[in-house]
C-alpha positions as CSV (number, residue, x, y, z in Angstrom):
1,X,127.9,131.3,146.8
2,X,130.6,130.2,144.2
3,X,129.9,129.7,140.4
4,X,130.5,125.9,141.1
5,X,127.9,125.8,143.8
6,X,125.5,127.9,141.7
7,X,125.8,125.5,138.8
8,X,125.4,122.4,141.1
9,X,122.4,123.8,142.6
10,X,120.9,124.7,139.0
11,X,121.5,121.1,137.8
12,X,120.1,119.7,140.9
13,X,116.9,121.8,140.5
14,X,116.6,120.8,136.8
15,X,116.9,117.1,137.7
16,X,114.1,117.6,140.3
17,X,111.7,119.2,137.8
18,X,112.5,116.4,135.1
19,X,111.7,113.8,137.9
20,X,108.5,115.5,138.9
21,X,107.4,115.8,135.2
22,X,108.1,112.2,134.6
23,X,106.1,111.2,137.7
24,X,103.1,113.5,136.6
25,X,103.0,112.1,133.1
26,X,103.0,108.5,134.7
27,X,100.1,109.4,136.9
28,X,98.0,110.4,134.0
29,X,99.0,107.7,131.6
30,X,96.2,105.7,130.0
31,X,96.2,101.9,130.2
32,X,96.5,100.1,126.7
33,X,96.7,103.4,125.0
34,X,99.9,102.2,123.0
35,X,98.8,98.8,122.3
36,X,98.3,99.8,118.6
37,X,101.9,99.9,118.1
38,X,102.7,96.4,119.6
39,X,102.1,94.1,116.6
40,X,105.7,94.4,115.1
41,X,106.9,95.2,111.8
42,X,109.0,92.2,110.5
43,X,108.4,88.6,110.0
44,X,112.1,87.8,110.7
45,X,111.5,89.6,114.0
46,X,108.5,87.5,115.0
47,X,110.3,84.3,114.0
48,X,113.2,85.2,116.4
49,X,110.9,86.1,119.3
50,X,110.9,89.6,118.7
51,X,114.4,89.8,120.1
52,X,116.0,92.0,117.4
53,X,116.7,95.2,119.2
54,X,120.3,94.6,118.7
55,X,119.9,92.5,115.5
56,X,117.2,94.2,113.1
57,X,118.9,94.5,109.6
58,X,116.3,96.0,107.4
59,X,113.9,99.2,107.6
60,X,111.9,97.4,110.3
61,X,114.7,98.8,112.6
62,X,113.0,102.2,112.2
63,X,110.4,100.5,114.7
64,X,112.7,98.1,116.7
65,X,115.8,100.2,117.2
66,X,116.0,103.7,115.4
67,X,119.7,103.8,115.5
68,X,120.2,100.4,113.7
69,X,119.7,101.8,110.1
70,X,123.0,103.7,110.5
71,X,124.8,100.5,109.8
72,X,123.0,99.5,106.7
73,X,125.2,98.9,103.6
74,X,122.6,100.1,101.1
75,X,119.3,101.8,100.7
76,X,116.5,99.3,101.5
77,X,112.8,98.9,101.5
78,X,110.5,96.7,103.5
79,X,107.0,95.8,103.4
80,X,105.1,93.6,105.9
81,X,101.5,92.1,105.9
82,X,99.8,90.2,108.8
83,X,96.6,89.2,109.9
84,X,96.0,88.9,113.6
85,X,93.0,88.1,115.9
86,X,92.1,85.1,113.6
87,X,92.2,87.4,110.6
88,X,90.1,90.2,112.0
89,X,92.8,92.7,112.2
90,X,94.8,93.6,109.1
91,X,98.3,94.9,109.9
92,X,100.7,96.6,107.3
93,X,104.2,98.2,107.5
94,X,106.0,100.0,104.7
95,X,109.6,101.4,105.5
96,X,112.3,102.9,103.5
97,X,116.0,103.8,104.7
98,X,118.3,105.9,102.6
99,X,122.0,105.1,103.4
100,X,125.1,107.2,103.4
101,X,128.5,106.3,105.0
102,X,127.9,107.9,108.4
103,X,124.1,108.6,108.6
104,X,120.9,107.5,107.4
105,X,117.4,108.9,106.9
106,X,114.2,106.7,106.7
107,X,110.5,106.9,106.6
108,X,107.8,104.4,107.5
109,X,104.2,104.0,107.9
110,X,102.3,101.4,110.2
111,X,98.7,100.7,109.7
112,X,96.2,98.5,111.5
113,X,92.7,98.1,110.4
114,X,89.5,96.3,111.5
115,X,86.7,96.6,108.9
116,X,82.9,96.1,109.3
117,X,82.5,96.4,112.9
118,X,78.7,96.2,113.7
119,X,77.2,99.0,116.0
120,X,74.1,97.7,117.5
121,X,71.1,99.4,119.1
122,X,67.8,98.3,120.6
123,X,64.3,99.5,119.6
124,X,63.4,100.6,123.2
125,X,66.4,102.4,124.9
126,X,64.5,102.6,128.1
127,X,64.4,98.8,128.4
128,X,67.2,96.2,128.5
129,X,67.6,93.9,125.6
130,X,65.7,90.7,125.4
131,X,63.2,88.5,123.4
132,X,60.9,91.5,123.2
133,X,63.7,94.2,122.7
134,X,66.1,92.5,120.3
135,X,69.4,94.4,119.4
136,X,69.7,95.3,115.6
137,X,72.5,96.4,113.5
138,X,72.4,100.3,113.4
139,X,75.4,100.5,111.1
140,X,78.9,99.3,110.2
141,X,82.0,101.1,111.1
142,X,85.9,100.5,110.6
143,X,88.6,101.1,113.0
144,X,92.0,102.3,111.9
145,X,95.4,103.1,113.4
146,X,98.1,105.0,111.3
147,X,101.6,105.9,112.6
148,X,103.9,107.8,110.5
149,X,107.7,107.7,111.3
150,X,110.5,110.0,110.4
151,X,113.8,108.5,111.2
152,X,117.4,109.8,111.6
153,X,120.4,107.5,112.6
154,X,124.2,108.5,112.9
155,X,127.3,106.5,113.3
156,X,129.2,108.3,116.0
157,X,132.3,105.8,116.1
158,X,133.1,102.4,114.9
159,X,131.6,101.2,118.3
160,X,128.6,103.3,118.7
161,X,125.6,104.9,116.8
162,X,122.5,106.7,117.9
163,X,119.0,107.3,116.3
164,X,115.5,108.6,116.9
165,X,112.1,108.9,115.3
166,X,109.5,111.8,115.2
167,X,106.0,110.2,114.7
168,X,102.6,111.2,114.0
169,X,99.8,109.1,115.2
170,X,96.2,108.9,114.0
171,X,93.4,106.7,115.4
172,X,89.8,106.4,114.1
173,X,87.5,104.0,116.1
174,X,84.5,104.8,113.9
175,X,82.9,106.6,116.6
176,X,85.7,109.0,117.4
177,X,89.2,109.9,116.2
178,X,92.4,111.1,117.8
179,X,95.7,112.6,116.7
180,X,99.0,112.3,118.6
181,X,102.8,112.6,118.3
182,X,105.8,111.1,120.0
183,X,109.5,110.5,119.9
184,X,111.3,107.1,119.8
185,X,115.1,106.7,120.7
186,X,117.6,104.0,120.2
187,X,121.4,103.3,120.5
188,X,123.7,100.5,119.3
189,X,126.9,99.5,120.7
190,X,129.5,97.2,119.1
191,X,132.1,96.4,121.7
192,X,133.7,93.7,119.7
193,X,133.2,91.9,116.3
194,X,130.0,90.1,115.8
195,X,128.5,91.3,119.0
196,X,126.0,94.1,119.4
197,X,124.2,95.7,122.3
198,X,120.9,97.7,121.4
199,X,118.8,100.0,123.5
200,X,115.4,101.3,122.6
201,X,112.8,103.6,124.3
202,X,109.6,103.8,122.4
203,X,107.4,106.7,123.2
204,X,110.4,108.4,125.1
205,X,108.4,111.7,125.3
206,X,105.3,110.0,126.8
207,X,103.1,110.5,123.6
208,X,99.8,112.4,123.9
209,X,96.7,111.3,122.1
210,X,94.1,114.1,121.5
211,X,90.6,112.9,120.9
212,X,87.7,114.9,119.1
213,X,85.7,114.4,122.2
214,X,88.1,116.6,124.2
215,X,89.8,113.6,126.1
216,X,93.5,113.3,126.3
217,X,95.4,110.0,126.7
218,X,99.1,109.5,127.3
219,X,101.1,106.5,125.9
220,X,103.8,105.4,128.3
221,X,107.4,104.7,127.3
222,X,108.3,101.1,126.6
223,X,112.0,100.3,126.6
224,X,114.1,97.3,125.5
225,X,117.6,96.2,126.1
226,X,119.2,93.4,124.0
227,X,122.3,91.5,122.9
228,X,123.0,89.7,119.6
229,X,125.9,87.5,119.0
230,X,126.8,86.1,115.6
231,X,129.1,83.0,115.0
232,X,130.4,82.6,111.5
233,X,130.6,78.9,110.5
234,X,132.3,78.4,107.2
235,X,130.0,80.2,104.9
236,X,127.1,80.1,107.2
237,X,126.1,82.2,110.2
238,X,124.4,81.4,113.5
239,X,122.9,84.4,115.6
240,X,121.8,84.2,119.1
241,X,119.7,87.0,120.5
242,X,118.5,88.1,123.9
243,X,116.0,91.0,124.7
244,X,114.5,92.4,127.9
245,X,111.3,94.6,127.6
246,X,110.2,96.9,130.1
247,X,106.7,98.5,130.1
248,X,106.5,101.6,132.3
249,X,102.5,101.5,132.1
250,X,102.3,98.6,134.5
251,X,106.2,98.1,135.4
252,X,106.0,94.9,133.6
253,X,109.2,93.1,132.5
254,X,109.5,90.3,130.0
255,X,112.3,88.5,128.3
256,X,112.4,87.5,124.6
257,X,114.9,84.9,123.0
258,X,115.8,84.2,119.5
259,X,118.1,82.2,117.2
260,X,118.7,82.4,113.5
261,X,120.7,80.2,111.3
262,X,121.7,81.4,107.8
263,X,122.7,78.7,105.2
264,X,125.0,80.5,102.7
265,X,123.2,83.7,103.4
266,X,120.3,82.4,101.2
267,X,118.1,80.2,103.4
268,X,117.3,81.1,107.0
269,X,115.7,79.1,109.8
270,X,114.5,80.9,113.0
271,X,113.2,80.0,116.4
272,X,112.2,82.1,119.4
273,X,110.2,82.7,122.5
274,X,108.2,85.9,122.4
275,X,106.5,86.8,125.9
276,X,106.4,83.0,126.7
277,X,105.1,82.0,123.4
278,X,107.1,79.7,121.0
279,X,107.8,81.2,117.6
280,X,109.5,80.2,114.5
281,X,110.1,81.5,111.0
282,X,111.7,80.9,107.7
283,X,113.6,83.2,105.1
284,X,115.0,83.4,101.6
285,X,117.5,85.8,100.1
286,X,118.1,86.0,96.5
287,X,120.8,88.5,95.8
288,X,119.3,91.9,97.1
289,X,115.8,90.7,97.6
290,X,114.4,88.7,100.6
291,X,111.1,87.4,101.8
292,X,110.4,86.3,105.3
293,X,107.7,84.2,107.2
294,X,107.2,84.3,110.9
295,X,104.5,82.5,113.2
296,X,103.8,82.9,117.0
297,X,102.1,79.9,118.5
298,X,99.5,79.9,121.5
299,X,97.7,83.0,122.8
300,X,100.2,85.8,123.1
301,X,99.4,88.4,125.7
302,X,98.3,91.9,125.3
303,X,97.7,92.5,121.5
304,X,97.2,88.8,120.5
305,X,94.4,87.5,122.6
306,X,92.8,85.7,119.6
307,X,94.5,83.0,117.3
308,X,98.2,82.8,116.3
309,X,99.7,85.7,114.4
310,X,101.4,85.0,111.2
311,X,103.4,87.6,109.4
312,X,104.9,87.8,105.8
313,X,107.5,90.4,104.8
314,X,109.6,91.1,102.0
315,X,112.2,93.7,101.0
316,X,114.8,94.9,98.5
317,X,118.0,96.7,98.7
318,X,119.4,99.1,96.1
């Protein structure tokens, strides 16, 4: 056997091992295990239908596309607050990205919280609940999800950049807690002026969650591929965005659309379609400070089955 044949056989075996490992992790994945990370991190993004994998332009990019911070002009900070499920879920995000000419480092924290959840019991556990065995509140608990991100992004050429996150996950449901870890990957291509192509794979490592009960869950990868095209109009700018999402958990595919019009780079109006739901948003930029508002109408699937989510985010550049 020649050296070339040996190397070819080794590569083939390695590919088979990787494929089998991917199939094995898919088989043991846990449905809905990753939904805590699906509420977004930017009011601008929700206003554009979430179609920002190729258009994220602030530290929310650590979440939407880990490669995008490499193109930032300055160090920047972003904070988001939203209330989902008719105000029952408090959702917060804080991100910071440190810029240098060819690379960037960033850190972010995403937090979801549901306070004062009543746990009930019945006086007689051997009987079903009813008029003579009424449930009562045993105690109140709070549920919390926290994800910490460490981001690195690098510009390879004028036309391409890569980035990734290492993240730690903590979940506390009030009756049990879990720790986990994962890796996100992203890439951005700029084949021509004002045209970006973005790719993101969240939980590319098939993130494990280890519960204190001994149970183990796996969060499946979720990918997104998008385009963003900008059109300068005098001193204004129009941006059109398209994004296709793939959820490997159920092999679901959805398409998101977004449009943004920036008037003098001061006032912004946004419209979008996020998973078949209409969205809109507004933005205001004053020098290096910006604040944004986003709203998604109707009953969005997956994570937003109650009420219409509203988000407010703001940031500053240094």
